Structure formats: structure tokens, C-alpha cells
DODREN-484341 format. One record per residue: residue in three letters; x, y, z of N, C-alpha, C, CB in turn. Coordinates in steps of 0.1 Angstrom, whole numbers, plus 5000, padded with zeros to 4 digits. Each point is the difference from the previous one (the first is absolute). Glycine has a CB too. Example, Ala and Ser with C-alpha at 12.3 -4.5 7.8 and 13.67 -1.06 7.14 Angstrom:
ALA513249435078499150125000500950125000498149885012 SER501550234981500950115000499250115008501249944978 
This chain:
MET498463005853499549914989501149964990497850115002 ARG503150004994501149974992501049915006499750224990 SER500549805023501049915007499549865000500750195014 GLN497949794988499549865000500249944986498350065017 ARG501550024972500249944987501449974997498150134992 ARG502849965013501549974998500349885008500550244997 GLY498949745015500349885007499649874993499750135021 LEU499149884972499549894993500949964988497750065007 ARG502850054987500949974988501249925004499250224990 PHE501349815022501249935005499649865005501150215006 ALA497749785000499649875006499749904989499050135019 VAL500449904970499649904990501249934995498150144993 PRO503049925003501249924996500649925011500550184984 LEU499449875028500549935012499249875002500750215010 PHE497949804989499249885001500249904989498350145011 ALA502049914977500349924989501349925002498750164985 ALA502349915020501349945003499849895010501250214994 LEU498049825017499849915011499349874994500050195017 ALA499149834974499249894995500949904993498050154997 LEU503149914996500949914993500749905009500350184984 PHE499949875029500649915010499049915007501850175003 LEU497049884999499049935008499249904992499850205014 ILE500049824973499349904992501049894996498350184991 PRO501449705013500949894997500349984985499249895020 GLY502150114977500549974986499850124991499449775004 MET500050345000499850114991501350074996497750045011 ALA503249974998501350084997501249915000499050205010 GLN500849664991501149915001500349954986499449945023 ALA501850094972500449954987500349865001500950234993 ALA498949694996500449865000501549995002498049944985 PRO502549975023501449985002500749964987499649945025 SER501650104973500749974988500549855001500750244997 ALA499749714992500549865000501249995009499249974977 ALA501750145023501250005008499650005015501350124982 GLU497749965021499650005014499449875005499550244998 LEU499749704994499549875003501149895001497850064989 GLN503249955002501149905000500850025012500050004975 ALA500250135030500750025012499349945012500950214990 GLN497849805010499249945011500149855000498450194999 ILE501649754989500149854998501449965005498350004981 ASP502750085015501449965004500250015015500850094978 GLN498650015028500150015015499349885006500050254998 ALA498849714998499349895005500749874998497850124997 SER502849874991500849884997501249985009499250024976 LYS501550095026501150005009499649965014501150184987 LYS497849875018499549965013499749855000499150235004 LEU500349724985499649864999501349925001498050054986 GLU503049995006501349925000500649995014500450064976 GLN499650055031500550005014499249905009500850244997 THR497949765001499249915008500249854996498350185001 VAL501949804986500349874995501349945006498850054978 GLU502250045022501349965006499949965014501250154984 LEU498049935024499749975014499349865001499950255006 TYR499249734985499249885000501049884997497950124992 ASP502949904998501049894997500949975012500050074976 LYS500450035031500949985012499249925011501350214994 SER497549835008499249945011499749854996498950225006 THR500849754982499749874996501249915001498250084985 GLU503049985012501349925002500249985015500950104979 GLN498849995029500149985015499149905005500750235002 VAL498149764992499049905004500649864997498050164996 LYS502649834992500649874995501149965010499450054976 ALA501450055028501149975008499649965014501350164988 ALA497649905017499549965013499449865000499550255005 GLN499849724984499449874999501149894999498050104988 LYS503149935005501249914999500649985014500450084976 GLN499750025032500549995013499149915009501150234998 LEU497649795000499149925007500149854997498450205001 ASP501849774986500149874995501349935006498750064979 GLN502450025021501249965005499949975015501350134983 LEU498049965024499849985014499249875003500050255003 ASN499049724989499249885002500949884998497950124992 THR503049894998500949884998501049985011499750044975 SER500950075029501149995010499549975014501450154986 LEU497549915018499549995014498949905001500750235004 GLY498849724985498949905001500349895009499450064977 PRO501749875022500349895009500150045014501249894982 LEU499450235021500050055014498650035005502350104996 LEU496949954995498650025005499349875004499950204984 GLN500449695008499549875003500649955014499749954975 GLN501650085027500649965013499350075011502249964988 ARG497550175010499350075011498749945003501250214993 ASP498149754996498649945003500249875007499150114979 VAL501949815017500249875007500450035015500749894978 ALA500150215024500450035014498850045008502350074992 ARG496850015002498850055008499149885003500250224989 ALA499849685001499249885002500549925012499450004976 ALA502050005025500649925010499850075014501749934984 VAL498350205016499750075013498649975004501650184994 THR497549824996498649975003499949865006499250164982 GLN501549755012499949865005500649995014500249924977 VAL500850165026500650005014498950055010502450034991 ALA496950075005499050065008498949905003500550234991 VAL499149704998499049895002500449895009499250064977 SER502149905022500649905008500050045015501449924980 ALA498950215022500150055013498650005007501950144994 TYR497149894997498650005005499549865003499650224987 THR500749695004499449865002500949915008498950044978 GLY502450005024500949915007500449884992498950075020 SER501149954967500449894991501250044991497749915000 GLY502750004991501150044991501350015006498350114987 GLU502549995008501450015005500150045015500550074977 LEU498550005028500150035014499949875009499050234995 ALA500149685000499949885007501349924999497649994995 THR503150024994501349934998501050075009499549944976 VAL500550195026500950065009499849965014500050204985 ASN498749795019499749955014500649855002497950155000 ALA501949774989500549875001501650005001498049914987 LEU502650185006501550005000500450045014500150074976 LEU499250025030500450055014499849895010499550234994 GLY499349715005499749885009500250035014500549854981 ASN499950045026500350015015501449965003497649955004 ASP503350074986501449965002500750095010500149914977 SER501250075025500750075010500250154996501249795006 PRO499150305003500150144996501150024990499250075022 THR501949864979501150014990499549974986501749955018 THR497649944981499549954987499050104994500449765007 VAL498850295002499050104996500650134995498449905016 LEU502750144990500750134996500749984986500450065024 ASP500249824974500649974987498950004989501849865012 ARG497150084991498950004990499550154998499449765007 LEU500550315004499650144998500950084991499049995023 ASP502349994979501050074991499749964985501750005019 THR498149874979499749964986498750064995501249785005 LEU497850225003498750064996500250154998498749825012 GLN502150254996500250144999500750034986500250025025 GLN500849904972500750024987499049984988502249925011 ILE497049984990499049974990499150124999500149755003 ALA499450305008499150125000500650124994498949915020 VAL502450114983500750124994500149994985501350025021 GLU499149864974500149984986498750024993501849845004 GLN497150105002498750024994499550155000499449775008 THR501050305003499650145001500850084989499649975025 ASP501750004973500750064989499449984987502149985014 VAL497649904983499349974987498750074998501149785000 ILE498150225011498750074999500250154998499049825015 ASN502050244993500250144999500650044986500450015024 ALA500549914970500550034987498949994990502249915007 SER497049994994498949994990499050115001500349755001 ARG499450295012499150115002500650134995499149895020 ASP502250144982500650124995500050004985501550015020 ALA498849884973499949994986498650034995501949845000 GLY497150115007498650034996499750145002499449775005 ASP501050295006499850145002500650094990499849955024 LYS501550014972500750084990499249994987502249955011 TYR497349934985499349984988498750095000500849764998 ASP498550245014498850085001500250154998499149825015 ALA502050224991500450155000500350044986500849995023 GLN500149934970500450034986498849994991502449935005 LYS496849974996498949994991499050115002500349755001 ALA499550295011499150125003500550124993499349905022 ALA502050124979500650124994499950004985501650015019 LEU498649874975499949994985498650014996502049865000 ASP497150085007498550024997499650155000499549775010 GLN501150305000499650145000500650084988500049985025 THR501349984971500650064989499249974987502249975011 LEU497349914988499249964988498750085000501049775000 ASN498450255011498850085001500250144997499249855017 ASP501950214988500350144997500350024985501050025023 ARG499849884971500350024986498849984991502349925005 ASN496949994998498749984992499150125001500249755004 ALA499850315008499250125002500650114991499349935024 GLU502050084976500650104991499849984986501750035017 VAL498349854978499749964986498650044997501649815001 ALA497550165008498650044998499850154999499349805012 ARG501450284996500050145000500550064987500250005025 LEU500949944970500650054988499249964988502249985011 THR497249904989499149964989498850094999500749775004 ALA498850275007498850105000500550134994498949895020 MET502350164984500550124995500350004985501050045022 LYS499549854974500349984985498750004992502049865006 THR496950075000498750004993499550144998499549775010 GLN500650325001499550134999500850084990499349995024 ILE502050004976500950074990499649964986501850025017 GLN498049854980499749964987498650054996501449795004 ALA497750225005498750064997500150144996498949845016 ASP502050244991500250144997500750014986500250055025 LEU500749864972500650004987499049984989502249925011 LYS496949994991499049974990499150124997500149755007 LYS499650325004499250124998500750104992498949965022 LEU502450064981500850104992500249964986501250065021 GLU499049814977500249954986498750014992501949855008 ALA497050124999498750014993499850154995499149805014 GLN501250294995499950144997500950044988499450055024 LYS501849904977500950044989499549944986501950005017 LYS497649884984499549934988498850074994500949785008 GLN498250275001498850074996500450134993498749905019 LEU502350174987500450134995500949994987499750095023 TYR501249824978501150004990500149874992501250175014 GLY498049734989500049884992501149905003499050144983 SER501849895027501149905004500150005015501250044978 ALA498949845028500149995014501349945005497649975000 THR503049954992501349935005501150014989498649855015 SER502650124989501150004991499749894989501650095018 SER499049934971499949904989500649875004500150184983 GLY499349715012500449875004501549974996497649924998 GLY503050005010501449974997500249874992500650125020 GLY500349884970500349884992501249945005498950094981 ARG501349785015501349935004501250074994498749785002 TYR502450205005501250064995500549914988500650105023 THR499749974966500549924988501450044996497649994992 GLY503050095016501450044996501049905005499350245001 LYS502049804998501049915004500350015015501050024977 ILE499049875030500250005014501649995002497749895005 PRO502850205003501550005002500549875006499950255003 ALA501249704993500649885005500850035013500149904976 ILE499350065035500750025013500349865006498850225004 SER502449775001500449875006499549985014502050004985 GLY497949885019499749965014498650025004502350075005 LYS497449935008498750015005499350144997500749855018 ALA500150264981499550134996499449994986501750115015 GLY499049824976499549984987498649934999502450004992 ILE497449905017498749935000499050105005501149785005 ALA499250305005499050095006499650114989500949965023 VAL500150094970499850104990499149944989502250115005 ARG498149774990499349944989498549985005502149894991 TYR497750075021498649985005499350135000500849825015 ALA499950294989499350135000499650054986501350065021 TYR499649924970499750034986498749924995502550064995 ASN497549825008498949914996498750045007501649824995 ALA498550255016498750045007499550134995500849895020 ILE499950184971499550134995498749984993502450084997 GLY496750015006498650004994499049935009501149994978 LYS499449945032499049935009499450105009501349784998 PRO497550215007499350105008500550015014498049964986 TYR501950165019500250025015498949945007501350214996 GLU499049725015498949955009500650005014498949864982 TRP500350205027500550015014500249875006498850215002 ALA502449785005500449885008500349884991498650085018 ALA501549944968500349894991501549984998497850044989 ASP502749845009501449974997500149914989500650045024 GLY498549974966500149924988499249875000502250104996 PRO497849834993500750044988499250094990501249785002 SER497550245001499250084991499950145003498749804996 SER501650245016499950145005500950035012497650014991 TYR502750125011501050035011499650135006501849874988 ASP498750155025500250135005501550035000497949995014 CYS502650124990501450044998500949905007499450244998 SER500449745015500949915007499849854997500050165019 GLY498849814976499749864995500749974987497850025011 LEU502450084981500849984988501549975003498450154987 VAL502149935022501449985005500249865006500250255004 LEU498849725005500049875006500049894990498850095020 ALA500349914970499949904990501249994991497650035001 ALA503050084995501150004991501249935007499250214989 TRP501149825024501149945007499749865005500750235007 ARG498049754995499649865003500349904989498250095015 ALA501749964972500349924989501549975000498150104987 ALA502749995019501449985000500549925013500350214987 GLY498749745021500249925011500350085013500949834985 VAL498850305015500250085012498750055006502250084990 SER497749905023498750045007500150145005499749765006 LEU499350324991499850135005498650025007501750094982 TYR498250015026498850035007499150074990501150025023 HIS497649974979499050074991499650135006499149784992 ASN501950315009499850135005501250094997498549915018 ALA501350204975501250084996500950055011498650084981 ALA500849965030500850055011500849895006498350175005 THR501249714996500749895006501149954990498049935013 GLN501750084974501049964990501250095001498249924984 TRP501550215019501150095003500949955011498650194992 ASP500849755018500849955011500849874996498350105016 GLU501249834974500649884996501250014991497849905003 VAL502350214990501050024990501250085005498349994982 ALA502850005011501250075003499950144994501449795001 HIS498750325006499850134995501250054992498550055019 ILE501350004969501150044991499850144995500349764993 PRO500850315002499850134994499449984986501950095014 ARG497650024981499450004987501149964989498350175007 SER502949884995501049974991500449854998500950235006 SER498649695004500349864999498949914995501550045019 LEU497450034976498949934995500349904989498650195006 GLN500949694996500149894989498749944998502449965007 PRO497449984981498749934998499749905010500350034976 GLY498449975029499649915011499950075013501049824988 ASP499750305013499950075013498650065001502550064999 LEU497249985013498750065003500150155002499349785011 VAL499750294984499950155002498750035008501350044978 PHE498950035033498950035009499650144999500849835016 TYR497850204985499550134999499050035011500349984975 GLU499250145025498850045008500249965015498549974980 SER502750065026500349975014499749855003499450235006 LEU501149684984499949865001498649954998501950005016 GLY497350084977498649964997499949944986499250185015 HIS501949824977500049944987501449954997498150164992 VAL501949734999501349944997499949954985500449935024 ALA500850084970500149954986501349934998498750204992 ILE501449734997501249924996500850074990498849785005 TYR502550254998500850074990500549904990500850165017 VAL499149874970500349914989501150054991497649925001 GLY503050195003501150064992499650114991501149785001 GLY499950304994499650114991499250115006500149834982 GLY500050185031499250115007498549975000501750164993 GLN497949715006498649965000499749905011499950054976 VAL498849955029499549905009498849944995501050135019 ILE498649764986498749944997499250005014500949854980 HIS497950195019499250005013498549994997501750155010 ALA497649815001498550004999499550135006499949745001 PRO499750364991499850135005498950025011500750074978 THR498049905018498950035009498749954995501250205008 PHE497849815000498649964996499650054986499449995025 GLY500149924967499550044987501150014989498350135012 ASP502949834992501150004991500649864998500650235007 HIS500649764987500549874996501650015002498149954984 VAL502549935017501550005001500650064988499949795014 ARG501050304988500650084989501550035002497750104996 LEU502949944993501450045000500050165002500749814985 ALA500150245024500050145002501450055004497749995008 SER502550144992501350065003500249985015499950174982 VAL501449815022500349995014499650135008501949844995 ASN498050274997499650135006498650034998502250084995 MET496949825004498650024999499550075012499749804986 MET500950185026499850075012501450025006497649905004 THR502450185006501350015007500349885008499750255002 PRO501449684995500349885007500350025015500949914979 TYR498650005029500350005015501449945003497549995005 GLY502849904988501249935002500249884990500050085024 PHE501149864977500349894991500549885008500550164981 GLY499249725014500449885008500349884991498650085018 ARG502449844987500449884992499549885008502050124990 VAL497349795003499549885006501249915004497850024987 ARG502149925025501149915004499749864994500450145022 ALA500049844966499749874993501049895004499150144981 
């Protein structure tokens, strides 16, 4: 009997402890603001990586469409020649079947003349036939080349559009997750996002040349909101800001941080000058160096273009735009 009571004394606390884990929310402390912010930062980082992939895919779609347009322009006349040649072949077949047209003319040419005359005419007709065959084959080959290249480009366009659709769906899911986290943070702590950014009112450094134009553009973009796949003038993502700043200086860059890395000349940190690019997060993020150990960048979802230390994250590498 005593052993049973002793067993019950141990069992009651055990059951109570188990209940804390089994009853939903009973033993779970509310996450701290720091914990929630860490979750938001992680989701934001994932979103930015997805956005950069999206940017790259949309650029590839544009490139594939441009190639298709160029193909239509360059091979369009050859395609028409192929169609004319096929029509000519069809007409020959009809003439052969009906005994009219050019075949009738051939028969007339041969006529009932002497064998020597007939052989001479046969040589002439053979030469004409060879020339016509060469033209028809050349036109056919051009048409076949057009069909093959167009089919390949159509497939590329389909693949890229499918990738854009996949990334768009992924981005939508991540944004939905972010909104849930931000709603929870706002409910618990009264704040969901970073404070709004104002325009830069300080002195913009005087930089000469195209780099100076890019730097001035970046300063004037401070305070504008981050928006995925945007390249201005009212909002930006990270590579979109870099693209827009250097576009103002007359230089064309790809809308993707990893590809921008391939476009620039790689330089050591000691050579950094205003207008150079600083890459982060294994080429998942990019910023514009503006001098004084600072960069301007479009950070992430829910934030705005801002001035920051070049050491805001561990840099991946540094690049100079080939202006």
C-alpha cells in the first residue's frame, strides 16, 4: 500500500510535467522580439535569393525573345524562299500528272530532231535541272535551319516562363510567411517592420565621370522602398538599384547580382573606389560603394534603400564596372 502511494507521489508531478508539453501553448513562452526578428531575417534572406533567381530568369526570357526576333528578321526571307520552292515542286508534280506546263515544253524541245540535236538539248535541260535543284535544296535547307532554331528557341522560352512561374509561386509563399511573422511581432510588440526611410539630405560626394553619376543616383534613391524585381524609379531590389544607377550613367548591366559579378572586373578591397560594386551572401546580394567605407543598397522585403557600412555583412568580393 505504501509503495503504491509512493508511486503516486512520483507519478503526479510526472503527469503534470507531461501535460505542459501535451497541452498546446501551455508551456510555450511567447517568442522574444529578437527571436521573431531572426525568423523574419531568415525568411527575408530566402526571399531575396528567390528574387535574384527570378530576375535572372526574366532576363533570360528577354534574351531568348530577342534571339527569336532576330531569327525572324534574318531567316524570314529564306523561309519565304523555301515556301516558294515547295510551291514550285508542287507545280512540277502537277505538270507531270497532267502533262502540261514545263514538262510539255520539255517534250516540245526534244521533238523529233536528230539524235545529236536531242543530246545537245538534253545537256541544256540537265544544266537547268541541276540549277533548279540547287536553288530548291538551298531554300529547303534554310527553311529547315529556321524551323530547327525556332523550335529550340520556343522551347527555351517555354522553359524560362515555367521557371518564372515557379519562382513567382515561391516568392508568393515566402511573402505570405513573412506577413504571418510580422503580424505576430506587431501583435506582441507593436512593431512589424523597420522604420520608414527618408530621403538623403546630406552632402553627396563629388565624383567625376560615370561612376559619379551612378553614385549620385544611388544617394537620390535612399529612402525608396525595396520591391522585388524592381529597377526604379520608385522602388528597387538590390541588383535593380545597381542596374538603375549605372544605367543612368549610360552603362548596361544585367538584373541579377551573380551575373553582375560576371560582368565586372574583379578588384581587391584595397582598390575600392566610389561606384564600385560590393557583393555579399555568395553573390545573393549587391551594393554600390560610395566611399568612406560605406555602401548604398536595397536591403530586403519590408525595408528601404539605405546607406550602410561596407562591413554590414562579410563581403564576397568587389568589382569595377567596365564603363
